[in-house]
N, C-alpha and C positions, 0 to 999 in steps of 0.2 A: 455404455455403447449398445448395450443390445434396446435399452428402453430409448436411443432416439431413434433406435432405425425402427422401431415397434411406430413413433410417433409418427415419423417422414414417412410410413407404407399407410397409415393411418389418413395422414394428408391428403398423399396421393390418392386413395379407393376416394375420400369424400371429394377432388379434384374430379375423379373420372368419373362419379358417378352423377354430377351437376353437370358434367360434359355430355353426359350420353342424355341426362335429362333433357336439357338444351335442342340435344339435335331429336332426340323422339320430339318434346315439342314442336321442335320445324317441322318434320317430317307428318306429322298430323296437321300445324296447320293448311300443309301443300297440298294433302290427300281431301281434306275438308273445302280447302278454297277451289280445287279442281274440282271435283264431285258436285260443289254447288253449282261450278259455270255448266258441268256438263247435263243436270236437270236443266240450267236456263235453256243449255241446246234442246233440248227436248220439246220443255214448254210452247217457244216458240216454234220449232219445226212442227207441234202437237196443233198449233193455232195454224199454222201456214197450212199444213194438208190439210185441215176439217173445212179451210176457208177453199181450198182446190174442189174438193168434193162437193160445195153446196155452188160453187159457180158450174160445175157438170152438169149438178143435178138439175139446175137452173135451163139450162141450156138442152138436154133430154124433157127436162119435162115440157120446155117451150114446143118444139118440134113435135111430143106426145100430145100435147093436149089444147095445144093455141095455134098453130098454123095447118092453118085447114087444107092443103096439102099433102100433110102428112101425119095425121092427126088419129091417132088408135086410143079408144077409149079403152080398150080393153087390156092395156097397161098398165093402167093408173093403179091398181093393187101394187104390179112391182114395185114402182115409182113410189110410190106410201110407203114401201116395206125398208128402201133404200134411206130416204129423208129418215126416218122412224132408227134403224142403224146409225143413223149421221148424228142422230139427238142424243142418242143415247151415249155414243164416243164421245161427244163434248160433255156431257153431264160425267163422265169418267176419267178425265181428263183434268176435270176442276175437282174433283175427289183427289185426285193424286198428289196435285197441288200441298193435301195437307194430312196426306196420308203417311203412316210407315211404312206402305207394305207400294209403295208408288211404283214399283217396277212390275210388279203384278196388272197393279188397274193400268198401267200404260199399256201394258202387252194386250188387255182386254179391249184399249179403246181406240187400240191398231188394228187389232181383230174385227172389230165393227167399222172401221176404216175399210177395210178391204174387201169386205162383205159387198158394203154400198155400192165400191167401184165395181166389184161381181156385176150385182145388179144390174148397174147400169149399165153395163157391157153387154148382157141377155138380153134387155129391150134395145139395144141400138141395134143387135143382133138378129135377133126375132122379129119386130117393127120394121122394121127398112131396112129388114135382107142385106145387113154392109157390115160385114165380119173385120173387115178390116179397118174401117171407124172404129168398134166394136174396140179391135187388139189398140188404137190410138190410144182408146179412154184409158186401157188400162198400162199401155206405156206411159202417158201422164204421168201416172196414176205414181208408177213406179216411182221414176225420176224425182220427182216431187217427195217421196217416202226414201231416198237414198238419200239427198241432199238435208233431208229434214229430222230424220232418225239415226242417223250416224254414229251419233257419239252413244248410242245403246245398239249393241248386237242380238240381243233378246229381244227390243221392241221390231228392230229391222227386220228379224228373222220373221217373226211372226206376221207382221204386217204386209212382207215381198211374198212368200212361200205360197199362199192361196192363189198372188196376181199372177203367179209365173207358172203355178201349175194350170192354171183355169185358160192361160196365152196358149201353152202347151194344145189344152184339147180342144181351142178353136183352131187350131192350125191344125190338128191333126183330124179334123172333124171335117176339114173340106174337101171336096172330091177329087180324085186323082192329087193324092199329092203323097211325094215320093216318102221315105225314110229320111234320106241327107235332109229336104227342104223343112222338114220338124226341128232336127238337129242345127241347122245352118239358123233358124229362124228363132230357136229358145235358147240358142247362145249369146244371144246380143246382150240377158240378165247377168251370167256370169261374169263375162266381157268387162260391164258395166262397173261392175262388184269390186272387181279386178284393179281397174283405173281407178276405179274413187279411190281406193283404200290405200295403193300403192304412191295418191299425190295428196290430197284432200287431207286423210287420214296424219300425213307426215307433216303437214303444213300443222295441225295439231300439236302431235307432240313436241315439234319445236316451239310451237308457244307455249307448253306447259313449260317446257323443260328453261323459257324465259323467263315463265312466272316464277317457276322453282328458285331460279338464282336471286329474283329480284327480293322474293319471301326472303332469303336465307341474306340479303344486304342488309333489308331489313332487321331483322333480328340482330345481326350484328352494333347495325347504328343504333337500336334499342340498348341494348347491353353495353354498350361503348358509355350511352349517356347517361350509364345508371355509374359508372366506376369515372373514381377521381384519375385523373392522369397518372400524378404522381405516383400513390402509392398503391393505384391498381384496386385498390378495395372501393364498396361503395361508397356515393357522393350525397351531398344532401337527398337528391330526388330519390337515390336509391333508398336512403334511409326513409323518407317520406312514405314512400311507397311500400317497401317490406314492412313498417309499425304498423301503418294502417291495416296491412293486409293480417300481422298477428294478433292486432286486436281484434278483427272480425273475429279470424277463429278462433282465440282465445274466450269470448265470448258465445260464441258456437259450439263450445267441445266443455264451455264450462272448464278450463285446464287452464291453469297459473303461467306468468307472463312477467319479466323482469326486464329494465334494461338502465344501459350506464350509460354515463355523460364521462368522459376526461377529458380532462388539459394538463396539457403539459405544463409543469413548474416552470417559470421566468423563464419562457422560451423565447419574449422578444428580447431579454439580455443577452439569450444564448447566440443568437440571428444577430446581433449586434458586435458578439466580443469576435464569435467564431466565421460569422459570413454565411449566406445564405446558400453556398452546395454543399455546407456543414449543417445547416439548419436541414435538411431536404434530405440528406443521409439518415439523420435523426429523426425525422417525420416514418420516414421508409422502414426505421430497423423498429419505429415503435408499432406501425403497422404490422408487420411481419412478428410482434412480438404479441399482439391483440390475436391476430390470429392464429398463433400455435395455441394460446389459450383455448379458442372457439371453434375447436375441431368439430362441430357436429353439423350436418348440413341445412338443418336449420334455423345454424344464427348465423348473424348476420353484423359484421365488423364494419363500419362506415366510418368516413372520416368527415366532419360537417362543419365545420370552420378550417379556420390558419392550422392552427394546433389544437381543436377541439373532435374529440372522436366519441362514438355514440357504440353501443352494441345492444343489439337486440336477443334475448334468451327466451326463446317460448318454452313451455313447459318447465321452466325454473323459477323459483320460489327467491323474494329478495335474499334470505340468509345462502339459498347457495349459489346467489351472483355476489353478493360478499366474499364466498369462499374461492372463486373466480378471482374477483378485482385484487384480494391476498396474492392469488399466485402470478396476477400477469404482475404486480407489483415486484413482488420477488425477481421472477422472470425478467423482468425491465434492471432489476441490479443488478444481475449476473449478467446483463449485456457493454455494462462498464465503460455507459458512453459519458467522458467527464463534461462537467458544466463549472465553468471557471467561477462567473459571475451566481449561484447557487448558492442561498442563505442559508439552506439546510442538506444539505448536499455536497458530495466532491462531483455527484453523478447524475445523471439526469434522472428525473422523479416523477409522476402524475397525483394527480389527485381526481376524485374519483366520487361521485353521487350516482344512489343506486334509486329506485321503485320498483314497486311492485304493482300491476296491475290491479284495481279494487273493480267492485261493482257500479260506482259513481262516477269512475274517471273514463276522458274519451283521450283522443292524439294530445292534443293541446297541455291538461290537465295531469297528463301520466308525463309527457316531456316537462313540464315545466318544475315540477317537483323533483326529477333526477337532474334538472339544472338546478334549483337551490341545493339540494344535498351536495352537488358538486364544489356551487361556491362557499357552503359553510366548510367542508372540507380545507379549502384555502385558505377561508378567515380564522379555522382552529388549528389551524398548523404546516398545511398540504402535506404532500406526500402519507395518504391516507385515505379510505373510503367510507362514506356514509347515508346507512341508508333513511328514505324518508318514506314513514308510513302515510296509509292513506290518509287514516287521521290526527296525524302527529303537530306538534306545537308548530313545527319547522314549518307545514303547508302554508300555515295562517301569518307567519311572520314575513316581515317585508324584507325584503331583499339588500336593503341599506343598512337591516341594523347588523352590527357585532356582535350580535348574540352568544353568550357562552355557547359554549354545544354541548354539553357534559348536562346543561342546566336544563337543555331541552328532552332528554331522553331520549338521545337517539344511540345507534351503536355507531362508534367510533373504530374503522378500522387501520 
């Protein structure tokens, strides 16, 4: 009784482990996609901010250098500095797209664009004696940055803080300005921040929540697409996916890998005699028996055909797989599923073919060797397991040839 309880506990732990892994994978996927979206917003926002600053540079440059009514050549150096800052900002934003330190680079780029806006404001204020027009440049820059970089508080804070401080300085430097006027004039910035984050940010959170739900649904559908509807073990699609992954892992780590193909003996006769509901119950019982004997989280139990099953056993040799196959046949015999039409037993039995992954193997050759071994197990009397080694005669024998199993030098189990 205690052995059964321990086995159940192990099985439960494996299931919980798989569920936790799936939840972690979903969480990682959601976080990764959310992060990608965040950086996309920031990157497009950076383009918007630099384009706006370039337009402001052109506007101020026109009035400083071209318009005869307001030309002020003495401010060309400041205008050149602002263009240089904007140029550096473009370079830094470009680097940030390919760098692991993108947040730091984005922050530096944001600082350069703020410097550009402040220099343009200084030129407007000094050349045209129009502080209100200068403050409009700061306000436009603030609004553009707020809309463009709201996805990153670091970038938004570094870009807008100098603008707010310079705006406050310009207001306070005007003659006959009371303290209350300075406070009211500067209060628009935190108010805009609060309004923006309480509305637009909530919208982004809503979108992220919907995205999270969709990703979870996709993961659930993807998982279900790899499951057999009747037995709730992996189906053929799941088998193909898991075996390809197991082969890649075995090649990379130079580790063992064994697979087994199982077929229920005389299942058609069982179905014809006892009916499809009994046949379905039989398939479920066999699937449960396979799961009980392959409890490792790295093992895969699959239904790949009507009455055909497969086991994928990483880090397992052929001899170890043969031992597992014996345990499966023994466990299945204890279920005592009566089979009135079987010519070899009163109960349901299985024939098992085993193959171990070799250096010359790929997906097809490994599967075919296990399938041939299973066929030979049937030809040789059923209710047994046979190993097909990489260089054995069985691999080169014709499937339709009823060759004596012992003569081939194979291990009959």
